N, C-alpha and C positions, 0 to 999 in steps of 0.2 A: 234023454240024451244030453250029455254035457258039451258046452261050447268052449273052445280054447281061446281065451282072451288075447293071447300073444298073436294068434293067427289073425284075429280081427284088426288089431293094431297095425299089423304089417300091411293089411289091405288099405287102411285109412291114411297111412303116412305118405305114400306117394301122391295121392290126390291133394292132401293139405300142402305139401311142398310145392306142387304144381300151381296151386292157387296163389301161394305167396310169391312164386316166381313171376306169375302173370301180373300181380300188383306192382312188384318192383320194376318190371319191364315197362308197364304203363307210366310209372313215375319217371323213368329214364327218358322215355319217348317225349313226355311233356317238357322235361328239362331241355332236351335237344331242340325241340320246337321253339322254346323260349329263347335259347341261345341264338338260333338261326334268325329269329325275327327281331333281335336286338333288345328283348325285354330283360335280359340278364346282363348286369354290369360286371359281375365277377363271380368266380367259383371258388369255394373253399374245399381243398383236398386234404384228407387226413393222411399223414405219412409217419415214418419213423421219427422224424425230427419235430413232430407236432403238426397242427393244421397250417396249410399254406394258402395264401390268397392269390389267385391269378385273375388280373384284369383282362376282360375280353375286348376285342375290337368293336363289338357291338355296343360297348359302353359309350363310344363316341357318337353313336347314332343320334341321340336326343340333342346333343350339342351342335352337331352338324345341321340338323333341321332348324335349330334356333338361329344359328349364324346365317344360314341361307335365307331365312325369313326376315332378317334385319333390314331396316331402311338405311343402314350405314355400311360403308365398305369395311371389310375385315381382311387382314392379311397376316401372314407369317413370313418373316424374312430370315435368311441366314445372316451370319455376322458380316458377310460381304454384300449384303442388301439384295441378294437374289430372292425372288418371290417363290417360296415353297408352296404357299396356298393363298388363294384369293377367292372371295365369294362372288356371286353373280352381280351383286350391287356395285362392287368396285369396278367390275368389267364394264357395266353400264356407264359409270362415271367417266371412265377414260375412253369410252366408245370403241372398245376393242374386243374381239372374241376372247372368251375366257382361256382358250388353249394358247393364245398368243401372250396372254398376261402371265400365266403360270410358267415359271422358269426364266422369266425375263428379269432385268435389273430394275428395281423400283425407282432409282434416280432418273431413269429415262423419262419419267412422267413429270419431272420438276425442272424449273429453270436453274441456270448455274448459280444464281444468287440464293435461291431457296435451298439448293443442294448444300451450299456452303453453310447456311444457317442450320440445316437439319443435322449435318454430320456430327458436330460436338454433342448435340442433344442425345443422339442415338448411342454415342460412346459412353456417356455418363448417366444414361437412364437407370434409375434405381427402382426398387419395388413399388414406390409410391407413384412412379411414372412421371411423364412430363407432356406438355401440350405445346403446339405451335400452329400458327395459321399461315398457309401457303396457297399457291395456285397450282392446280393440277393441269398439265398439258394433255388434252384429249387427242385421240387419233385423227380427228378431223381438223385439227389446228385450233380448236376453241380452248378456252380456259375456264376453270371452275374454282371459285374460292372455297377452300376446305379447311377444317381444323383436324390436325392429326394428333391422336393420343398415343403415346409410346410407352410400352411396358415390356421388360424382359420376361421370357418364359422359362420353364424348367428345361434343363439340358436334354433329358431323355435320350442319352446316348450320343448327343452331339458334342464335338470338341469344345465349342463355345455356345453359350446360350442363344437360342433363336430369339427374335424380337417380334412382339405382337403389335400390330397397328390397327387402330379404329379410325376410319376416315369419315368425317361428318361434312355433308354438303352445307356450306354457309351462304348460299346464294340468297335465300329468303332473308336470312339475318342481315346480310350486307345491304340488301334492298331496304329493309326496315331502318337500318342505321342511316342510310343516305336520306331517306324521307325525314327521319327525325332531325338529322343535321340541317337539312334544308329548312325545316320548320324552325329550328333554333336560330338559324341565320336570319330568317324573316323577322323573328321576334327581336333579335338584336338590331336589325335595321330600323324597325318601328321604334324601338327604344332610343336609338341614336337620333332619329328624327324628332322624337318628343323631347329629348334632352336639348336639342338645338332650339326648338321652339321655346322651351322654358328659359333657356339661357338668354335668348333675345328679349323675352318679356322682362326678365330680371334686369338686364342691362339697360334696355331702352325705356322701361317704365318705372320699376321699383327703385332702381339706383338713382334715376333723375329726381324722383319725388323725395328720396332720402337726402340727396344733395341739397335740394331746396330747403328742407327742414334744417339741415346742418347750417346753411347760411343764415337762416332766420334765428336759429339758436345762438349763433355767434353775435348777431346784431342785438338780440335781447340781452346777452351778457354784457355787451359794450355799453348799452343804454342804461343799465341799472346803476344807480348812484353808488359811489364808493362806500358811503356810510352804511349802506344796506349790505353788509358783508355776507350774511347768511344766504340771502337770495342770490347774490352774485356767485357764491360758491356752488350753489345748486345749479345755476344756469351754466356754469363752466363744466360741471360734471355731466350735465345733460348733453352738452356739446361734444364732450369726449365719448360718451356712450353712443351717440348717433354716428360719430366718426368711425368707431370700431364696427358698428353695424354695417355701414357702407362698405368697409373693407371686407367684412365677412360675406356680404352678398356678392361682392365682386369675385371673391375667391370661389364661391359656390358656382357662380356663372362661368368662370374659367374652367372649372372641373367638369361642368356639364358639357361644354363644347368650347374648347380652347381656340380662340381666334388666332393665336400664334401658330397652331398646327395648320390651320387653313391657309394662312398667309405666308409663313416663313418656313414651314416644313418640319420634318420629324426631329432633326438634330436640335433646332431651336426649342421645340416643345419639350424634349427630354431635359435640356438644360434648365428651362424655365420651371418645370414641375419639380425637378430635383432641388433647385435653389429655394423655391417656396417651401418645400417639405423640410429642408435643413433649417431654414429660418424659424419655422413654426415649432418644430419638435426639438431642435438642438442636436439632432443626429447628423454627424458628418457624412456628406455625400460627395463622392468623387466621380466625375463623368468624363469618359473618354470616347469620342465618336470618330469614325472614319469620315473623311471628306467625301460627300456625295455631289457629283457634278449635276446629275439629273435626279429629280425627285422620284421617290418610290411610288408605286400605285397607292391610291388613296386608301383602299381597304387595308393594305399592308401597314401603312403609316398609322392608321387609326387602331389597328389590332395591337401593334407594338406599344403605342402610347397607352392604351387601356391596360395592357398587361403590366407596364411599369407602374401605373396608378394603383392597380390592385395589389401589386407586390409591396409598394411603399405603405399602403394601408395595413397590410398584414404585419409588416415590420413595426409599424407604430402600435398596433394592438397587441401583438403576441411576442415579438422577437426579443425585445429588450436589448436591441443592438446599439452599439456606439458608432459604428462605421458601416457605410454602404458604398459599394462601387458599382457603376453602371458602364458597360462597354458595348458600343455598337460597332460591329465589324462586318466585312463583306467577303467571306471565304468562298471563292469560286462563284458559282451561280446562285448563291444564297445570301440573305442578309441575316445576321445573327445578333441577338440582344442577350447579354449575359448580366445577371444581377446577383451580387454576392452581399451577404451581411454576416457580421460576427456575433449574431444573437444566440438564443437558446437552442435553435434547431428543433427538429421533430422527426418522428419516424414516418417516412412517406407511405410505408406499407400498412400503417394503422391510422393514417390520417382520416378525418371524418368524410373527406370526399370519396373514400372507397367504401364507406359504410352507408347503406341506403337509409335515408330518413334522419341522418345525423349532421346535416349541414355540409360545410365544405364547398359551397357553391362558388366561392371565389376562385379556388384552384381549378375546379371543374370548368368554370366559364373561361378561364385563361386557356385551358387545354383545348376547349371547343373552338375558340377563336383561331388558334394556331392550326388545328386540324382542318378547319373549313378552307383555309388558304393553302392546303397541301403541306403544311409545316408540321413540326414536331416540337413539343414542349417537354423538357426533361427536368426533373427535380432531384437534386442531390442534397441530402441533409442528414446530419447526425446530431443527436441530442447534445446540447451544450458545446457544439462545434460549428454552429452557423449553418447557413443554407445557400445553395446556388441554384438559380433558375436560369435555364438556357432555352431560348426560343430560336429556332432556325426555320426560315420561310424561303421557298424558292422564288426566284425573280424571273420575269420575262426577259427574253434575249435582248430586247431593245434597251432595257435598263442596264443589263449586265455589260453589254458592249460599250455603252456610253460612260459608265462609271469605271 
């Protein structure tokens, strides 16, 4: 008996199609499961205009998990600084429930001063971003020092680009800075005490011994007979060398601990140091000082004096200046020392003080002296256009009212 092959094929076709449909259904079910679980970021769909890529909401899943696990606050703000999104870490920072943070205004967590500082940075934030250090006001009235990193985000349908913020707790860093600053100040105090001790030794011992030798050398030169011209010339040269040595030791002693600062105050010390510098280097120095009725705190006087010393040293070594001006003023509750030179100048952003391990400790030390007293040191300099150093230190009310 013959078998009809067409009849057999018709029986096998439905079962083969059914198997293929089952495989395709299983694949679709796996795809749907992956989409629901957030395993799929996007789907490619073939159409008349070619394949199209659709990004799924689940694509944000991994990023949300990452942001929520961060030890830093993360926020998204609208252009008017309304909080669109904040993670739990930021809510803990400001000690407010997350539902009260979302939708609120970010500036509510800042002081008026910090809001004014942050406003222009957020307006001109570019792709590279910007950073600022402020204090966050928490819900319980406490404050936290933080660093805010600002970066504009993609518009994604918004009229203006939203702003992304990363808020870093700086409490530990500030504490470390305070410990380091206290340690630095202790080193400075020990250094000043040692300078004072050495200055006294030089003045009371070495200088007196040199003066005695100076007198003996003059006596020796006077007693030598006139006919012994060579010996007499050598004795006179020896006397001159000893005299210059006495002057140099005295100069070193004054620089180590100027008695004029202790006895006559800051204004007299600034004039004395500037005059000595001008006579020794030939650089013109003009000094203008406000009249102080009451002396400034000893730490403030010493800091300003040392900063002037270091600045003049830098002028002598590097600036190639012809003129220097020194002004001591008292704007409001501050004392301000401003030093200008017409020398070579430099780029403050690339100064060695900003590069670890490359020196620049003079400028760094000046800044630390001012910062320890609650003051600020500013450097304005342009190559071949001179340098200005401005130091402003707050004064106690007793000194401010008296002066």
